[in-house]
N, C-alpha and C positions, 0 to 999 in steps of 0.2 A: 504494500499500499504506500502511495506517495501522496503527501499533502503539499500543495504549492502555495506561494505567498498570496496573502490577501490582496484584494483589489476592489475598487468602487464600480459597481454597476452603473453605467452612464448612458447606455443605449436600450432599445426595446428588446432586442433579441440577442442571444448568445449562440453563434454558429460553431460548427465543429465538424470534423470527419472522423469516423470511427470504423474499426474492423475487429474481428476476433470472435470470441464465444458469445452466444446469446444466453447469458446466465445472470439474471437481474441480481444486483447488490453483491455479486461475487466477482464478476469480471465486468467492469463497467467504469464510466466516467460519471462522477457525482459533482453537483453544485451544492455548496453548503452556504447558508445564511443564518447567522446567528447560532452557528455549531450544528444546525439541523440539516438534513439532506432533504432539498426541495425540488431538485431535478436529477434524474439519472438516465443514462443512456447505455445501450450494449450494442455490441456487433450483432451480426446475422449469421454466425457460424461460417464466417468466410474471412479469408485474408485480404480481400478486396475492400478497401476503405469506401464508406458511403457517407455522403453529407447529410447533415441534420441540424436542427436548431431548437432552442428553447425560447418560449415566451417568458421574458423575465420583467415585463413592465411593472409588475406589482412590488418589485424589488429595486427599481431605479433610485439611486442615491444611497443605497446600503452597501455595507462591506460583505464581500463574498469571498469564497475560497474554492478552488478546483481540487478534486481528489481522484486519483487514479487508483483503482482496486483491481488486484490480479491474485485472487485466492483460489482459483480453480486449479485442476490437474488434468493431465492427459489432454484430450482434444477439446476440453473445456477450460484450458489453463492459460489463455492468452487474450491481451486486449492492446489494440493499436489505436492511437489518438493523434490527430494532426489538425492544423489549420483552424485553431481556436480563435475566434475574434469577435468583438462586440460589433453589432450593426444594427441599422434600423431597417434594412432590406436584405434579409437572408435569401441566399440562391434557393434553398429548400425550406419552406416555412414549416412550423410545427404541424403535425398531422391532425392533431385534436384542435378543431377550430370552433365547434359549436359550444355554447355554455354548458357547463356541468348540469346535469339532470334535465337539460333541455334538448338532448340529442334526439335525432329523428325516430329511432327505434327504442329509446329508453323507456321502460315500463314506467307508468306514472302511479301505480297503486300497488306494485310489487317491489320488493327490495332487491336491489342490484348493488354490485361493488363499485367503487370509484377508484381512480388513479390518483395517488398522492404526488408522486414524483415522476412516474413513467409518462411517455408521450407516445402511446401504441394503440394502433387500431387492431381489433380482433384479438386481444390479448390471449395468449394460450396459458395452459396449465402451468402454475408456479408464478405467474406474472400478475402484477396489479391489475385489478379490474376483473379477475377471474374469481369465481366461487364454485364450490361443488358441495359436498357433504355438510349437512347442518350439524353443529356440535354444541354441547353444553348449554342448551337453552334453559335460562334460569331467571326467576323473579327474585328481586332482593330490594327492599326498602323503596317501593314505588317505581322501580326501574325493571323493565324487561330487557334482558340481555340476549343478544343473538350473536352466537359465534359460527363460523363456517370455515371449511378448508379453503385454503389457496393451494389446492392439491396437498402436498405433504411438506410444505415449506414453512407455514405459520397458520394461525388461527386469526382470521379477520374478526372484527368485533364491532358491533352497533348497538345502540341502546334506544329504548323508546318508553314514554310513559303511558301510551295509549295503544300500541300494538299497530299503528297506522303510520305515524310520522317517526322516521327513524333518523338517527345521527350516526354516521359511521366514524368510529374512532380509528386511530392507528392500530395495526395489528396487536392483538393481546400479547403474543409471544411467538417468536420463531424457534426453529429447530435449535438443539443445543450446540451443535457443530456441523460443519459442512456434510450435507448429505446423510445425516443420521436420521432425519425425518421427524416429523411431529403429525401423526395421523389422527383419525377421528377418535372422539370420546365423549366425555360428559363432564358436568359441573355440579357440585353440591355446595351448600352453605353448612359449614362445620359449626353449628350453634353452640354445641358443648365443648368446642375445642378439643374434641377427642384425639386430634392429631397432635396437639401441642405446637402447632405451627404459628399460632398468634401469641404474642407476649402480653396481649391485653384480652382478658376474658371477655370485655364488652365489645370487642372488636373481632367477631368470628372470621375466620378465614374463608375466602371463596376458593375452592379447590377443584382444579381440572385434572382429570385423568385422560391419558392418551398413550398411543403406542409408537415405538420407533419403526424405522423402515424394515428392520430385520424380522418383524412380526413375531418377536419373542419378548422384547423388553417393554415392560408396562411401567409407565412413569407418570409423575405428576408435577403439576406447576401450581403456584398460589398466588393470591392477592390479598392484600390487608387494606385496600382502599377502594372497595366497591369496584374491583375490576379495571381500575385505571392503569395500574402498574402490576406486573407479574415477575415472579422469579422461580426458576426451576429448582426443585427440590434437590438438595446436595446428595441425597442418598439414591437417586435415580440409578438404575431401575429399582422400583419397590419390589418387583418380582420378575422372574422370566418363565413365561408360559405362553405357548401359542394360543391365539394368534393376534387379534386386535380388536378395536372398537369397544373399550370397556364402557359399560353402562352402570353407574353406581347410584345408589339411592339408600335412604334410611328406612329400615323395617322397624317401625315403633313398638309393635307388640313384643318383639324380641330384643329391642334395645340394641340393635347392631346394624352394621352397614352390610349392604349386599352388592356384590359385582356380578353382572352377566357379561361374559366375554365371549366373542365370537372365535370359533376354531373348528376346521374340518366339518363344515356343513351342520354345525350345532352350536348351541349356546351352553357355556360351562357356568355354574353357579358357585360363587365364593363368599365367604363371610370375613367380616373384620370388626374389631371394636375400636380401632384407632386409625383407620384409613391408610396406614402404613405396612401393616402385616396382614396377610390374607391367607386364609385356609380353604383349600379346595374341597367342597362338600362331596365331590364325586357325582354329583347329580347333573344331568344334562337335559337339554330341550332339543330333540332331533328335528331334522328337516328345517333348519333355520339358516340364514345367510345374512351376514354383515349387520351393522349398525342397529343393535336391537334398542327397543324402547319398551318399558314395562311399567304399569301403573294401575292404580285402582279407579273404577268408576262405579257409582251406584246404578244398579239395574232398575230402570223404571222409576228412578227417584227413591228406590229403597235400599236394601242391603247391597254392599259393594261386591263386584267381581274383579278379578285381575285380568287385564288385557295385555297380550303380548303382540307387539308390532314388529315384523321383520324389516329388513331394509328395503325390500321391494314393496313395502306397504301392506303385505298380507298380514292378517292378525288372527289370533285365536283367543278364546275366552276360558277362564277356569278359575282355580283357587291356588292359593299360595300360602305356605306355613312358614316362610322364612328361609327355607332351604330348598323346597321341592315345589315346582309348578306342575299342577295336574290339570291337563287340558280337558275341557267339557264341550268343545265344539271343533268342527273342521277349520281349516284355514280359509278365510274369506278376504275378499279384497275391500281395502279401505278406500281406494281410488282405483278407478279403471282406466285412467288416462295414459297415454304413452309417454308422458314427461313427468313422472311422479316417483321420486326415489329418496332414499335416506331420510325418512321422516323421523321428526323428534317432537315432543311435547315440552312445554315450559314446567320445569321442576320448582318446587316451593311455592306454587301459587296458593297453597293453603294459608299462607301468611297474608295473602291479599283477599280476593273474592271467591277463591277455590275453584275457578273454572279450570278444566283441563283443555288446553289449547295447543294445537298441532300445526306444524308447518313442514314443508318438504322442499327439496331441491328439484326445480323444474329442469331436469337435465336435457342436454341435447337440442336446446333452442338455437336458433340461428340469428345473428345479428350483424348484418354486413356493414362493414366499414364503421363500426361503433367502438368506442374506447372501453367497453365493458364486455362481459361474457357470462352467461347463465343468469337465472333469477330465481326467487323463492315465492312459493305459493302465498296466497292470502292466509294470514293465520286464521284457523277454524276452531271453534269450540266443539268438543266432542261430547256426545252423550250415548248411553247404552240403553237400547230399548228392545223389548220383545217383539220379534216379527215371526209369525207362524210357528210359535212355540220356542224360538231359539233367540239367544241374544245377538243383536246387531249394532254396529257401530254407525252413528249418524254424524256427518260432518256439516257445519254450517259457518259462514263468515262471521267473524266476531262483530259483535253490535257496534263497536267503534267505527266501523266502516262508514256508518251512516254520517259521520261527522264531516265526510268529504262530499255529501250531497250538495250539488250546486244549482239544481233545477229538476223539474219533474214534469213528465208528460203522460198522459193517459189515453188509452184507446180501447175501445170494446166492439167486437163485430164477428163476422163470419168470414173466414179466408176460403175462397172458392178455388176450384182448379182453373188455371189460365188467368186468374186475377190476383197478381202478387200484391201483398201489402208492405209498402215501405214504412218501417217504423223509425228509421233514422237514415239519413243520407250521409254517406262518407264515413271513414274510419272515426271511431269515437272511443271514449272511455265512459263506461256506464255500468249500473247495477240494474239488470232488466228482470223483472218479475213477470211470469207468464201463468195464468190460470187457463187450463185447456179442457176441452172435452172432445177427444179423439175417437171417431167410430172404429170399430173392429176392422182391421185391414187397411186402414187409412194411414198416411204419414204426413206429418206436418214438418217441413223443413225450415229451419231458422238459419239463414246464411248471414254469418257475421265477417263481413268483408273478406269473403272467400273461403272461410272456414265453416263448412256446414254442420249444423246440428240436427240430427234426425230424430223426431219424436213419434212413437207409435202409441197405440192404446195402452200398452203395458211396458214399453221399452224406451231406452234413450240411448243414442251412440253419437260420438263425435271423435274421429280419429281412433275409433276403438270398435270392438264387437259390441252389438246390441247388449245392453245391460237390463235386465228385468227388474222392475219394482213390484212390491206386494200389491195385488189389486190392480186397480187402473191408475194410470198416470194422470195426476191431478194438477200438480204444479211444477214449474221449472224456474230456477233462478240461474242467470248467467251474469258472472262478473267479467266484464269485457274490459281488457286493457290494450295498449298498443300492439303488443306482441304475444299475448297470452289470453285464454279463455278458460274460466273455470265454471263447470256445471253442477247444479245441485238439484236434484229431482225428490219430489215428495218430502220436502223439509229435510234434505240431506240423507235420505236413505241410500241413494246412489250418488256418487261424485265422480266427475271426469275433469282432470286437469290436463290441459295441453297448450302447446306453444304454436304460434303461426306468424306469418308476415301478412299484412293486410293486402288484398288483391281483389276487392270487389266494391259493391255499391254501398255498403253500411250494414244496416240490419234489415233483412228482407224476408217475409213469410211466404211460403208457397205450400200448397197442399194438393193431396191426390183426390181428396173428397172434401165436402164442406166441413169445416172445423171451427168451433166456436172458441174465441180467444178473447181474454181480457189481459191487457198489458199495462204495466206501470214501469216507466223508464225514468231512472234516476241518473242524471248526468253527474260524473265524478270529477271533482277538482284534484289537482296533483298533490301528492303526499310530500313532495320535495319543496324545499323553501323557494326555489327559482324555477320550478318546472313550469 
């Protein structure tokens, strides 16, 4: 690493040429202002230098310093920099030109990651602007914390007081050292300071559990200031056991902690009294894959049942005695969409209003020429209800979404074959509620800017196989964002989450037979401060 002499920023742009490894923060050129990295650039895995520039208008008049970092190894272990100059007219302007959160395909009601120092379109895994698996969702002292993977390099971090308007903070923590990795996991609030990690009993530690890249080393990090700063535990790894994605929670009847750890297509159950030392119970949950989530929900508002959700969103319901999960249902889909993975629910909400709230990574979305990549579903409240004699998970958007309502339009009538009904012209962001009466054998199609939603008398589909509801289809709710669509049928009995790029007329209804429809369309304002 080489630090150069300080200088005063006098022009609007700082131009450069760079070659070498494409390895963010490891092989790179950094610009520091006030000792903080405010801009960074990498090569493109090539020895051919390529020109670029940074927009530094907000720092004009301030002292700055350039830093050259070369900490990689092998074919990722070099960086070449030349032609650094201040200018008002760079030969190659910065690629990110649209205002933050106002970009063309940036979702306005779904969380996406931002770039703090990078200037990169379509960021890839491990780069600023990317997110994947959700981690460590937790509620603490009035704040909802959302953590997510930037693949295996760090946990990105955002906070919200209402589950709607999010503020992204700098990453909570990075991997301990180069390429050791920091994979998915969970967060708990250690109220009793059972770990002894806090020197102040009135300041319980926020403790994060995660796995290294070796898929053996289970580790923890902790914060003593509501998640603003973190430190890795000196005793990492706390244990070595295959494989990854530790889900930790407090089992109050037994006054102990439980870890559910994925490995070899099953979940292993471990217990601890101090979060630092763990005992394998020998009990497993078979037919399971990655990113477990495990929690209690009252069935029909009465006695609770335990719900186990796998990484792919499949869930089962049963009982749990602190060491053994006994399944009482088959595995069911919590969401049938093609872009729903790595679900997690917010932990510790019993210290708030007690709702069980779920979100998921909407993986595999495409965002051409955008400085972000991937998005998160709308937070949904979960309830457990009996359907045809069996417990079923219902998902519905949190009530706080209504705070974004900016206008409402109503329509009621019959949609007939050959007579399309346009509910909204052009792409939009909206919360659309439909009450329908669909005759047997008929189909009502809701075209959302080129993303069709097909409704039958007993089924719904959108980018998925038809999903059956119990009885007749009565109501459908569509949360429509710029590049995503979430469907909730019959009060959340069936949900479908999908990504799309707008390519149509807006919201248009077509029918194969006369269908009675009552619609309420709430326009949605942006959740972002400048969206």
